[in-house]
Each structure stands twice: as C-alpha cells, then as structure tokens.
C-alpha positions in Angstrom: 27.4 -111.7 167.8 24.7 -112.5 170.3 24.8 -116.2 169.3 28.6 -116.4 169.7 28.3 -114.8 173.2 25.6 -117.4 174.1 27.9 -120.2 173.0 30.9 -119.0 175.0 28.7 -118.5 178.1 27.6 -122.2 177.9 29.9 -124.1 180.3 29.5 -127.4 178.5 30.4 -125.9 175.1 33.2 -124.0 176.7 34.8 -127.2 178.1 34.7 -128.9 174.7 35.9 -125.7 172.9 38.9 -125.3 175.2 39.9 -128.9 174.6 39.6 -128.5 170.9 41.6 -125.2 171.1 44.6 -126.8 172.8 44.5 -130.0 170.9 44.5 -128.2 167.6 47.3 -125.9 168.8 49.4 -128.9 169.8 48.9 -130.8 166.5 49.9 -127.8 164.4 53.0 -127.1 166.4 53.9 -130.8 166.2 53.2 -130.9 162.4 55.5 -127.9 161.8 58.4 -129.1 164.0 58.3 -132.7 162.7 57.9 -131.6 159.0 60.8 -129.2 159.2 63.0 -131.7 161.1 62.3 -134.4 158.4 62.8 -132.0 155.5 66.0 -130.5 157.0 67.5 -133.9 157.6 66.4 -135.6 154.3 65.6 -132.8 151.9 62.9 -135.0 150.4 59.1 -134.4 150.0 58.7 -138.1 149.8 59.9 -138.3 153.4 57.4 -135.7 154.5 54.7 -137.5 152.5 55.5 -140.7 154.4 54.8 -138.8 157.6 51.2 -138.5 156.5 51.1 -142.2 155.6 52.2 -142.9 159.2 49.3 -140.7 160.3 46.9 -142.5 158.0 47.7 -146.1 158.9 45.8 -146.1 162.2 42.8 -144.8 160.4 42.8 -147.7 158.0 42.8 -150.3 160.8 41.1 -148.5 163.7 39.1 -145.6 162.2 35.8 -147.6 162.0 36.3 -149.0 165.5 36.8 -145.5 166.9 33.7 -144.3 165.1 31.6 -147.0 166.5 33.0 -146.6 170.0 31.5 -143.2 170.5 28.0 -144.7 170.4 29.0 -147.4 172.9 31.2 -145.7 175.4 31.0 -142.3 177.3 32.2 -139.6 175.0 33.6 -137.7 177.9 35.7 -140.6 179.0 37.0 -141.1 175.4 38.0 -137.5 175.2 39.8 -137.6 178.6 41.6 -140.8 178.0 42.8 -139.9 174.5 44.1 -136.5 175.5 46.0 -138.0 178.4 47.5 -140.8 176.2 48.5 -138.3 173.5 50.2 -136.2 176.2 52.1 -139.3 177.3 53.1 -140.1 173.8 54.5 -136.6 173.1 56.2 -136.6 176.5 58.0 -139.8 175.7 59.4 -138.4 172.5 61.2 -135.8 174.6 63.6 -138.5 175.8 63.9 -140.7 172.7 63.9 -138.4 169.7 67.6 -138.3 169.3 68.0 -142.1 169.0 66.6 -142.5 165.4 64.7 -140.4 162.9 62.2 -143.2 162.5 61.0 -142.6 166.1 59.2 -139.6 164.7 57.1 -141.9 162.5 56.3 -144.2 165.5 55.1 -141.3 167.6 52.9 -140.0 164.8 51.5 -143.5 164.5 50.6 -143.6 168.2 49.2 -140.1 168.2 47.0 -140.9 165.2 45.8 -144.1 166.8 44.4 -142.1 169.8 43.0 -139.5 167.4 40.8 -142.2 165.8 38.8 -142.1 169.0 39.2 -138.5 169.9 38.0 -136.9 166.7 34.6 -138.8 166.3 34.0 -138.2 170.1 34.6 -134.5 169.7 32.5 -134.2 166.5 29.6 -136.1 167.8 29.7 -134.3 171.2 29.3 -130.9 169.7 25.6 -131.3 168.6 24.9 -132.8 172.0 26.0 -129.7 173.9 24.7 -127.1 171.4 21.1 -126.3 170.4 20.3 -127.0 166.8 19.7 -123.3 165.9 23.3 -122.6 167.0 25.0 -125.4 164.8 26.3 -122.9 162.2 27.7 -120.6 164.8 29.3 -123.5 166.8 30.8 -124.9 163.6 32.1 -121.5 162.6 33.6 -121.0 166.1 35.2 -124.4 165.9 36.6 -123.6 162.5 37.8 -120.1 163.6 39.6 -121.8 166.5 41.0 -124.5 164.1 42.4 -121.8 161.8 43.5 -119.6 164.7 45.4 -122.6 166.1 46.9 -123.1 162.6 48.0 -119.5 162.5 49.3 -119.4 166.0 50.7 -123.0 165.8 52.6 -122.7 162.5 53.3 -119.0 163.1 55.0 -119.5 166.4 56.4 -123.0 166.0 59.5 -121.7 164.2 60.1 -119.2 166.9 59.5 -121.8 169.7 61.9 -124.2 167.8 64.6 -121.5 167.5 64.4 -120.5 171.2 63.6 -123.8 173.0 64.8 -126.3 170.5 63.1 -129.5 169.4 63.0 -130.9 173.0 61.6 -127.7 174.5 58.9 -127.6 171.7 57.8 -131.1 172.7 57.5 -130.0 176.4 55.2 -127.2 175.3 53.0 -129.6 173.3 52.8 -132.0 176.3 51.6 -129.2 178.6 48.9 -128.1 176.1 47.5 -131.6 175.9 47.3 -131.9 179.7 45.3 -128.7 179.7 43.0 -130.2 177.1 42.6 -133.3 179.3 41.6 -131.1 182.3 39.1 -129.2 180.2 37.1 -132.1 178.9 36.9 -133.5 182.5 34.3 -130.9 183.1 32.0 -132.1 180.3 28.8 -133.8 181.4 28.3 -137.5 180.8 26.7 -138.1 177.4 25.2 -141.6 177.8 25.8 -143.9 174.9 22.8 -145.1 173.0 23.9 -148.7 172.9 24.9 -150.8 175.9 28.3 -152.4 175.9 27.8 -156.2 175.6 29.2 -158.3 178.5 30.8 -161.1 176.3 33.7 -160.5 174.0 31.8 -162.2 171.1 28.8 -159.9 171.5 31.1 -156.9 171.8 32.9 -157.6 168.5 29.6 -158.3 166.8 28.1 -155.1 168.1 31.1 -153.1 167.0 31.0 -154.4 163.4 27.2 -154.1 163.3 27.5 -150.5 164.4 30.2 -149.9 161.7 28.1 -151.5 159.0 25.0 -149.5 160.0 27.0 -146.3 159.6 28.3 -147.2 156.1 24.8 -148.4 155.1 23.2 -145.2 156.2 25.7 -143.1 154.2 25.4 -145.3 151.1 21.6 -145.3 151.1 21.2 -141.6 151.7 22.6 -139.6 148.9 21.9 -136.4 150.7 24.6 -137.6 153.1 26.8 -139.3 150.5 27.3 -136.3 148.2 28.3 -133.8 150.9 30.7 -136.4 152.3 32.3 -136.9 148.9 32.9 -133.1 148.6 34.3 -133.0 152.1 36.6 -135.9 151.3 37.9 -134.1 148.2 38.7 -130.9 150.1 40.4 -132.8 153.0 42.6 -134.7 150.5 43.6 -131.6 148.8 44.5 -129.9 152.1 46.6 -132.9 153.1 48.5 -132.8 149.8 49.2 -129.1 150.4 50.3 -129.5 154.0 53.0 -132.1 153.4 54.4 -129.9 150.6 54.6 -126.7 152.7 58.4 -126.8 152.8 58.5 -126.8 149.0 56.0 -123.9 148.8 58.5 -121.8 150.8 61.6 -122.9 148.9 60.3 -123.2 145.3 57.7 -120.5 145.1 58.8 -117.9 147.7 62.5 -118.7 147.6 62.8 -118.4 151.4 64.1 -120.6 154.2 61.7 -123.4 155.3 61.4 -121.9 158.8 59.5 -119.0 157.3 56.9 -121.3 155.8 54.6 -120.9 158.8 54.6 -117.1 158.7 54.4 -116.6 154.9 52.1 -119.6 154.0 50.1 -121.0 156.9 49.4 -117.7 158.7 47.7 -115.9 155.8 45.7 -119.1 154.9 44.5 -119.3 158.5 43.5 -115.7 158.6 41.5 -116.1 155.4 39.8 -119.1 156.8 39.0 -117.2 160.0 37.6 -114.3 158.1 35.4 -116.6 155.9 34.2 -118.5 159.0 32.8 -115.3 160.5 31.3 -114.0 157.3 29.7 -117.3 156.3 28.2 -118.1 159.7 26.7 -114.6 159.8 24.9 -114.9 156.4 24.3 -118.6 155.9 21.1 -118.7 157.9 19.8 -115.4 156.4 20.3 -114.9 152.7 23.1 -117.1 151.4 22.3 -120.5 149.9 24.8 -123.3 150.7 25.0 -124.2 147.0 26.1 -120.7 146.0 28.6 -120.4 148.8 30.2 -123.7 147.7 30.3 -122.6 144.1 31.9 -119.3 144.9 34.4 -120.8 147.2 35.5 -123.4 144.6 36.1 -120.7 142.1 38.1 -118.6 144.5 40.1 -121.6 145.4 41.0 -122.4 141.8 41.8 -118.8 140.8 44.0 -118.3 143.9 46.0 -121.5 143.0 46.5 -120.3 139.4 47.6 -116.9 140.5 50.2 -118.4 142.8 51.5 -120.6 140.0 51.5 -118.1 137.1 51.7 -114.6 138.6 53.9 -115.0 141.7 57.0 -116.2 139.8 56.8 -113.1 137.5 57.1 -110.7 140.4 60.1 -109.2 142.0 60.9 -110.6 145.5 59.5 -107.6 147.3 56.2 -107.8 145.4 56.2 -111.6 145.8 56.3 -111.3 149.6 53.3 -108.9 149.4 51.1 -110.6 146.9 51.7 -114.3 147.9 50.1 -113.9 151.3 47.1 -112.2 149.7 46.6 -115.1 147.3 47.1 -117.6 150.1 44.6 -115.7 152.1 42.1 -116.4 149.3 43.0 -120.1 149.5 41.9 -120.1 153.2 38.6 -118.3 152.2 37.9 -120.9 149.5 38.6 -123.8 151.8 36.3 -122.8 154.6 33.7 -121.6 152.1 33.3 -125.2 151.1 33.7 -126.8 154.5 31.2 -124.8 156.6 28.0 -125.1 154.5 28.7 -128.7 153.8 29.4 -129.7 157.3 26.5 -127.7 158.7 24.1 -129.5 156.4 25.5 -132.9 157.5 25.0 -132.1 161.2 21.5 -130.8 160.5 20.5 -133.9 158.5 22.2 -136.8 160.3 20.2 -138.4 163.2 21.8 -137.9 166.6 22.1 -141.6 167.2 24.2 -142.0 164.0 26.4 -138.9 164.2 29.3 -140.7 165.8 29.4 -143.3 163.1 28.8 -140.9 160.2 31.5 -138.3 161.3 33.8 -141.1 162.5 33.5 -142.8 159.1 34.1 -139.5 157.4 37.4 -139.1 159.3 38.3 -142.7 158.5 37.4 -142.3 154.8 39.1 -138.9 154.4 42.4 -140.4 155.8 42.2 -143.5 153.7 41.4 -141.5 150.6 44.3 -139.2 151.1 47.0 -142.0 151.4 47.7 -142.5 147.7 47.1 -138.9 146.6 49.6 -137.7 149.2 52.2 -140.2 148.1 51.4 -139.2 144.5 51.8 -135.5 145.3 55.1 -136.2 146.9 56.3 -137.9 143.7 54.9 -135.1 141.6 56.6 -132.4 143.6 59.8 -134.3 143.8 60.2 -134.6 140.1 58.0 -131.9 138.6 57.8 -129.2 141.4 55.0 -127.8 143.5 53.5 -125.8 140.6 52.3 -128.9 138.8 50.5 -130.0 141.9 48.8 -126.6 142.3 47.6 -126.7 138.6 46.0 -130.1 139.2 44.3 -128.9 142.4 43.0 -125.8 140.6 41.6 -128.0 137.8 39.7 -130.0 140.5 38.3 -126.7 142.0 37.1 -125.6 138.5 35.4 -129.0 138.0 33.5 -128.6 141.3 32.3 -125.2 140.3 31.3 -126.3 136.8 29.4 -129.4 138.0 27.6 -127.6 140.8 26.7 -124.7 138.4 25.3 -127.1 135.7 23.9 -130.0 137.7 23.4 -128.5 141.2 19.8 -127.6 140.8 18.9 -131.0 139.6 20.6 -132.6 142.7 18.6 -130.2 144.9 15.4 -131.1 143.2 16.1 -134.8 143.7 17.0 -134.0 147.4 20.5 -135.3 147.0 22.0 -132.2 148.5 20.4 -129.5 150.6 20.4 -125.9 149.6 
C-alpha cells in the first residue's frame, strides 16, 4: 500500500491519473448510451458491431501517425488538445443527435480519430512520470481506475439515461472531458526526442520513418512481439464481448437491455479491480508472469463455459446470483493476462520507442478487431451469443495449453520474460 500512496502523492502522476479517470468514465458512459440507443432502434447486433467499425476506421488510417506524433510533439499538448476536441465533439452531438441515427457513427469516428493521438500519448507518458520500480503499481492503478470507470460508467449510465435522457447524458460526458483537459494542463512538458522538421517533405519523411522504426523494432524483437500478440488477442476478444452486451442481457439473463450494465459490466469490472490489486501486490514478490497468464487464461475459459452451459439450467433467481459471479471471474481472467504482459512490455521497451510501440499496439489491436467484431455480430445474429462464448473459451484453453507446454522453451530463448 505504501507504493500506491507514493504514486497518489506524486503531482505529475496524479494529473495524468485524473485525466485517465474522467476520460475512461466518459467513454464508458458514451459506449453504453450509444450501444443501447442503436440496439433499441434497430434490434440488430450487426448495427452495434458497425459502431465498433466506425471506432476502428480512424485507427486504420491515423493510428500510426498518432503513434509517431508522441515522439515528435509535446505529449502534454497532445493530451490537452485531444481532450478539448473530444469535449467539443460530444458537445456538438447534444444539438444534432435527433437529426439522423447515422450521426452517432460520425461522432464515434471523430472521437476515435482524436483517441489515436490521446492513447499513445497517455501510455508513453506514464513511464515518464513514474519510477521504474513503481511500473507494476502504476499499471495496476491505471487498470483499477479503468475497471472502476467501467463499473461506474456502465452501472450508472442506465440511471443517468433514465433521469436525464440522451441529451442530458451527453452534457455529463462533455463536462467530464473538460475536467480531463484541465487536469493534463498541470502535467510537466515532456520534451520529444525528435525535432519536428521545418519543411513539409521532411516532416512526412520523419513521420513514416518513425512509424517504420517502431514496426521494425517490434518485428525484430520477439520478446516484444509475443506479448503484443497476446495483448492483441485479449483486446479483440474484449471488443467482441462489448458489442454483444445487449444480447448477453437478453439471451442469457433474459432481462431488459438497460440492466446489462449492472448485471454484466459491473461484476466484470469488480473482478478486474480485485485482480489488479492482488496481482500488483504479488507480481514483484513470488508470482511469475508466465504462471499468472496461464492461470488467468484457464479462469477465463472456465467462466465462459459456465455461463454457456450452467446458467441456462438455473432458475431465474439463481441465474441472477450465479451469473455475476461467473462474470466476476471473467474480469479476473482478463486482467490476469493484461497486467503481467503490459508490465513486461513497459520494462523492456526503450523509453525513446515507447510511443511508437504502444501506439502501434493500439493501432494493431483496433485493426485486428475489425473483422472478428463483424464476424461476431454475424455469429450472434444467426447462432446466438452462446456460440461466440464457446469460441472464446476455446481460444483461452489454447493459450493455457500452449504456454504450459511451450512457455519454458520461449523463456529459455528469451522470447518472453518470466
């Protein structure tokens, strides 16, 4: 607990943390209200899947540029500008959302475009304001905040939507983003390693050279490549689950979509928070990263199978009791994979390449999720959510099996760190 207290007392970390807190809270409230609005109007999971595609498109075209920019421009300025522009985007939706349902997709496109610059700037700023020995605790605190924002955001979004309506919910989101903007304005200037060229030709060449160097570094260093592949897989599976939250509520629980936040997202977030605290406490002491990842993969797979095969057999009263418990285990498994993998990447990646590595990860994870998310929408539309959960459980069992049987060899070859 001493390490967490030291982090919170650090004014630089506190500024970044508050920004992350309110940004995450905003995106989760927005995700819920837009997802439910689309599902209520269309009744289609393909429509909700297309929402993710709208979120992914800016990553395809601008993700690498955003990743490279954090090594060329002040990260503090990037964080400030993107927060402010995202606030303006959400604020504009207040006045135009009734004109056409496709406006929702346009706003998501713009929000995601600004996120291509915000996310790598935030990820690469964290190691710059935190001592290396506190990386696991800072990552855990960020993930605790992320999951707390998920719990609070999805848990209260339905309540906010019922009391304030769609317009009032957007006003709340705009205010939260303004608070995030004010917070990052107190960050110190983190000078970029590379100077911005004066001519447009040199600027373009520098951008693409920076992007290429990031991909080359990842490709040539398997100790970076393997953890990134694992993180990509878990991010893709999460995206597939999120766009199908309305179906989880209606097909598995048999409740109204407005209760999805309380019965699905809240227990998953609580599980992730509990795992964040437990893992950060033991990762540096006795637990190996490899064993944490294996255990988490097994928990993830078993929880998914329990939801598919056990929950439908229970009476409604028992279903409402046991389903949150199984979803709680999903949150534990998810964070159990993320924290040790991400901590290793931050420890291993050189500081001058962090922006490109983490920015490229964000870019790749978004690109990699486009077709699986669309595919998951088609699967759930025709075969139901249970089929998708079985496929995800199979993937979790494969990760467990592969790590158990080949993990030691990879460690000996220095492909992944213990």
